[in-house]
KOLMIDREN-462333 format. One record per residue (C-alpha): residue number from 1; residue in one letter; x, y, z. Coordinates in steps of 0.02 Angstrom, whole numbers. Example, Ala and Ser with C-alpha at 12.3 -4.5 7.8 and 13.67 -1.06 7.14 Angstrom:
// KOLMIDREN-462333
(site 1; "A"; (615; -225; 390))
(site 2; "S"; (684; -53; 357))
//
This chain:
// KOLMIDREN-462333
(site 1; "X"; (-1028; 462; 190))
(site 2; "X"; (-1090; 399; 22))
(site 3; "X"; (-999; 538; -69))
(site 4; "X"; (-837; 494; 20))
(site 5; "X"; (-863; 311; -24))
(site 6; "X"; (-888; 349; -208))
(site 7; "X"; (-742; 470; -211))
(site 8; "X"; (-622; 348; -129))
(site 9; "X"; (-682; 207; -242))
(site 10; "X"; (-659; 312; -399))
(site 11; "X"; (-489; 373; -343))
(site 12; "X"; (-436; 194; -303))
(site 13; "X"; (-486; 143; -478))
(site 14; "X"; (-384; 288; -549))
(site 15; "X"; (-233; 241; -441))
(site 16; "X"; (-246; 61; -501))
(site 17; "X"; (-240; 120; -682))
(site 18; "X"; (-90; 231; -645))
(site 19; "X"; (1; 87; -560))
(site 20; "X"; (-39; -25; -707))
(site 21; "X"; (27; 106; -829))
(site 22; "X"; (191; 125; -735))
(site 23; "X"; (204; -63; -719))
(site 24; "X"; (193; -75; -908))
(site 25; "X"; (321; 66; -927))
(site 26; "X"; (442; -27; -813))
(site 27; "X"; (412; -186; -912))
(site 28; "X"; (478; -99; -1068))
(site 29; "X"; (316; -45; -1152))
(site 30; "X"; (317; 138; -1199))
(site 31; "X"; (170; 254; -1219))
(site 32; "X"; (218; 366; -1364))
(site 33; "X"; (363; 475; -1310))
(site 34; "X"; (350; 419; -1128))
(site 35; "X"; (482; 287; -1092))
(site 36; "X"; (555; 222; -930))
(site 37; "X"; (700; 105; -902))
(site 38; "X"; (658; -79; -884))
(site 39; "X"; (654; -119; -698))
(site 40; "X"; (578; -290; -673))
(site 41; "X"; (555; -279; -482))
(site 42; "X"; (466; -112; -503))
(site 43; "X"; (352; -187; -636))
(site 44; "X"; (307; -329; -517))
(site 45; "X"; (274; -216; -368))
(site 46; "X"; (170; -94; -471))
(site 47; "X"; (66; -236; -543))
(site 48; "X"; (33; -300; -366))
(site 49; "X"; (-12; -124; -309))
(site 50; "X"; (-131; -109; -457))
(site 51; "X"; (-214; -274; -410))
(site 52; "X"; (-234; -217; -229))
(site 53; "X"; (-309; -51; -282))
(site 54; "X"; (-428; -136; -405))
(site 55; "X"; (-487; -250; -264))
(site 56; "X"; (-513; -102; -146))
(site 57; "X"; (-606; -4; -280))
(site 58; "X"; (-716; -153; -319))
(site 59; "X"; (-761; -178; -136))
(site 60; "X"; (-812; 3; -113))
(site 61; "X"; (-900; 31; -278))
(site 62; "X"; (-994; -135; -268))
(site 63; "X"; (-1047; -100; -88))
(site 64; "X"; (-967; -253; -9))
(site 65; "X"; (-965; -273; 180))
(site 66; "X"; (-775; -276; 182))
(site 67; "X"; (-762; -116; 80))
(site 68; "X"; (-685; 0; 209))
(site 69; "X"; (-562; -129; 272))
(site 70; "X"; (-519; -169; 91))
(site 71; "X"; (-481; 14; 58))
(site 72; "X"; (-369; 22; 211))
(site 73; "X"; (-275; -135; 160))
(site 74; "X"; (-258; -85; -23))
(site 75; "X"; (-199; 91; 17))
(site 76; "X"; (-76; 24; 146))
(site 77; "X"; (-5; -106; 26))
(site 78; "X"; (11; 20; -116))
(site 79; "X"; (89; 150; -1))
(site 80; "X"; (214; 20; 56))
(site 81; "X"; (258; -18; -125))
(site 82; "X"; (281; 166; -165))
(site 83; "X"; (389; 193; -11))
(site 84; "X"; (493; 42; -61))
(site 85; "X"; (517; 123; -233))
(site 86; "X"; (568; 288; -154))
(site 87; "X"; (693; 199; -42))
(site 88; "X"; (767; 97; -185))
(site 89; "X"; (790; 253; -291))
(site 90; "X"; (867; 346; -144))
(site 91; "X"; (991; 204; -119))
(site 92; "X"; (1034; 204; -304))
(site 93; "X"; (967; 30; -337))
(site 94; "X"; (900; 78; -507))
(site 95; "X"; (899; 215; -637))
(site 96; "X"; (804; 371; -590))
(site 97; "X"; (715; 504; -690))
(site 98; "X"; (617; 661; -656))
(site 99; "X"; (456; 571; -700))
(site 100; "X"; (491; 433; -573))
(site 101; "X"; (533; 557; -436))
(site 102; "X"; (374; 656; -470))
(site 103; "X"; (269; 497; -484))
(site 104; "X"; (332; 425; -319))
(site 105; "X"; (312; 585; -219))
(site 106; "X"; (138; 630; -285))
(site 107; "X"; (76; 451; -269))
(site 108; "X"; (140; 435; -91))
(site 109; "X"; (47; 593; -39))
(site 110; "X"; (-114; 540; -126))
(site 111; "X"; (-109; 365; -52))
(site 112; "X"; (-76; 434; 123))
(site 113; "X"; (-226; 551; 103))
(site 114; "X"; (-334; 406; 41))
(site 115; "X"; (-277; 299; 186))
(site 116; "X"; (-323; 438; 308))
(site 117; "X"; (-494; 455; 225))
(site 118; "X"; (-520; 267; 234))
(site 119; "X"; (-476; 264; 418))
(site 120; "X"; (-593; 409; 451))
(site 121; "X"; (-736; 331; 355))
(site 122; "X"; (-712; 160; 433))
(site 123; "X"; (-724; 233; 608))
(site 124; "X"; (-874; 347; 587))
(site 125; "X"; (-973; 248; 459))
(site 126; "X"; (-1107; 186; 578))
(site 127; "X"; (-1261; 130; 483))
(site 128; "X"; (-1203; 204; 317))
(site 129; "X"; (-1069; 73; 283))
(site 130; "X"; (-1105; -36; 133))
(site 131; "X"; (-1168; -204; 194))
(site 132; "X"; (-1148; -162; 378))
(site 133; "X"; (-1326; -200; 427))
(site 134; "X"; (-1294; -106; 589))
(site 135; "X"; (-1435; 6; 643))
(site 136; "X"; (-1323; 101; 763))
(site 137; "X"; (-1441; 60; 909))
(site 138; "X"; (-1370; -5; 1071))
(site 139; "X"; (-1448; -121; 1196))
(site 140; "X"; (-1526; -47; 1351))
(site 141; "X"; (-1410; -41; 1501))
(site 142; "X"; (-1443; -52; 1688))
(site 143; "X"; (-1375; 73; 1814))
(site 144; "X"; (-1220; -35; 1841))
(site 145; "X"; (-1182; -28; 1655))
(site 146; "X"; (-1229; -210; 1621))
(site 147; "X"; (-1344; -256; 1479))
(site 148; "X"; (-1526; -257; 1531))
(site 149; "X"; (-1603; -431; 1551))
(site 150; "X"; (-1699; -489; 1399))
(site 151; "X"; (-1613; -370; 1278))
(site 152; "X"; (-1535; -436; 1119))
(site 153; "X"; (-1359; -417; 1189))
(site 154; "X"; (-1394; -521; 1345))
(site 155; "X"; (-1453; -675; 1250))
(site 156; "X"; (-1337; -800; 1171))
(site 157; "X"; (-1337; -795; 982))
(site 158; "X"; (-1435; -933; 899))
(site 159; "X"; (-1336; -1065; 811))
(site 160; "X"; (-1368; -1089; 626))
(site 161; "X"; (-1342; -1245; 524))
(site 162; "X"; (-1326; -1428; 573))
(site 163; "X"; (-1263; -1475; 745))
//
């Protein structure tokens, strides 16, 4: 699970840089011979997608407790932005190019695969999740399926802090 975590975190960081690059291209900044038409809404959406992907990558690579949920949210938000770009280009809302078509289609597939990997990892992570603190052990059960008396699950949690 640790290899999947590192891979998804690294890929999220890469996706964030790609979103940031295309955000700059749509803001009118060219990278050598690579130029794209200025599309302000696309620059805004791609910058927001880059911020979401940076946050998801940070959560996973820093081992935060919200890491898997953060990856799901960041991939979902970025995929939504890419699908919005595909829809706007299909409706003729802005100028299109071969690079934009390729970028949108490849990015949509990669984000969908990352989202699937994040869902998979968040469901089977068990004790290997960063910051989970879960040992994977369950409380003993009686024959009726209820929690056994005296087990940790049958007691009320202790209150912390001032009353």
